[in-house]
N, C-alpha and C positions, 0 to 999 in steps of 0.2 A: 502493500501500499504506500503512495506514494502522493502528494496533495495535505490538501485541507478541507475539512468538514467530509470528508469522505465516510462510507458507512460499510460495511459488510455486515451479512446476517444470515445466519446458517441455524434452522430453524429447529425445532427437534424433532427426534427420530432419525434423522440422515444418516446414511453409510457411505460415505466418498472416501476414493482411494484413489491417490495418481491422478489429483487433479492439479492442473497449475492454474492457480486465480492471483488474476491482479487486477487493482484500483489503480489507476492510476491519472492523475487531474486533481480539480477541485469540484466537493460537493455531487461525488459520483456517489451511485451507492447499488451495490448487488446483492441479490435478494434469492437464498434458497429455501424455499419452501417447506415446509413440515414433510419427512417419512423420505425426500429425495434421493436416490440410491443411484450408484451409477458401478460400470463392470470391468473398467479401468481408467487409464491415463489417457487425459483431456484438456482441454484450456478452456478457461472463462476469461475475458476479458472487456472492463468496462474503463475505458476510455476516455477523456474529455469531456471538459466544464459539464457537468446536470447531467450528463448521461447514465441511464437505468436499464441495469439485466435484473429480469426479473421469471424467476424458475417456480411455477407454481406444486402446491402439496402434491405429493405422492406422483411425482412425474419419476424417468425412468430413464437414465443416460446410459447408451451402450458405451462401449471404447470407440477412442479416437475422434469423439467429438471436437468439434471448435465452436465458441463463440464469442464475434467481436463487436462491439459495437464503435469500434474503429478501422479505415484504414490503415491505421500506423505512423501514414505519412500525409503531409499536406501536398493538393494537385490543385494546382493552377492554372485559369486560363490564358488566352493573351492577354486579357486587360489586365492581369493578377486578381483576378476574383476566384476565391477560394470553392471548388467545385465539389468537393467531395465531406458533408457537414459529416460528422458523425452522429449517431441517431441509437435510441433506445431498442433495446429487445423483450421482448414483454413474450413468456412463454405462459398458457394456461393451466388449470390444474388436470392431473392425469393424461401427462403426454409420455408418450415412449417415442424416442430420440433413438435412431438405431444408429449402427457402427459407419463411425465416421463421419459422419452428417455435419454439414459446416452452416452455421446461422452467421447471418450477416445482418449489422446495423440494420436497421427499420424493420428488421422482423417482429414481425404476430402471428403466433398459433394459438388456435384455442384452443378450447377444454377437450378432453379426449380424445383427441388426433393422437395415429401414428405419423412419423416422417420415418422413409425408406431409408436403407441402408445406401452412402454415399450421397444422400441428395443437398443440392447446396439451396436453402429458403434465405430468399431476399425481401420478400413481400408476407401478402397477408395468407391465413391457410384459416378457412372456416372450422369453426368445432365440428367434432365428430367425423373427422376428414383424414381419408389416405394421402400422404404427398409423397411423391419419388417423382427423383428425376435434377437436372440442373438448365435451369433453375427450376426449384420443385414445385410441381404443381398437382393439386388435387384431381384421384384419379378414382375415388368412392368416396359418398356419404354418407351419414348413418350408422356409422360402425360403433361398436364399444368393442372393447379388449380384458383380458385375463393377467394377470399378471402370472400367474400360475399357468405352468404347461400339463393340461389334462390326458395327452395322450390318445384320445378319443379319435375315434373313425367320424369322417365326413359327417355331418348332421347340425342338429340344434344347438346351441349354446350349452356349456352344460351351467345346473344352478349356482348362483352366487355363493361363493364362500365367506362368510364376513369377516376370517381371520388375514384373508390375504387379498379381497377383490374390493375395495373401497367407489362406493357411488357418485 
């Protein structure tokens, strides 16, 4: 953490391992919600004055994920105007972020989403969607997911397990 007035909040029940977390600038806020888990190394970077990186409760982060509120360097047009301002990242509740996903400045992911492996999220993903690709686009809507793997044959979803599945 570097700068003044910065906040890093890691809420209760999180299981985080191997994450590089940086908060650089002034008045930046990085919040990791309740019971967020990750499966291995990744990077959360909240840079530049006043930016926010917010991860909602009960989200799952796979290995190799990267979240960046800034490009890390300024880019200017011919008139000297900066053209790559930093922007917030907001991730809803119960979002499953697949392996090696990159989430860039300005991304907004709604509740109960799945982001497929190696996707690059640059914009808004509606709640209850599966999004894949570069740039990430929703390929399915009105989905839900379970943290546990049931090994069940194809068919209707198994009944909710209050121990592992949160509404």
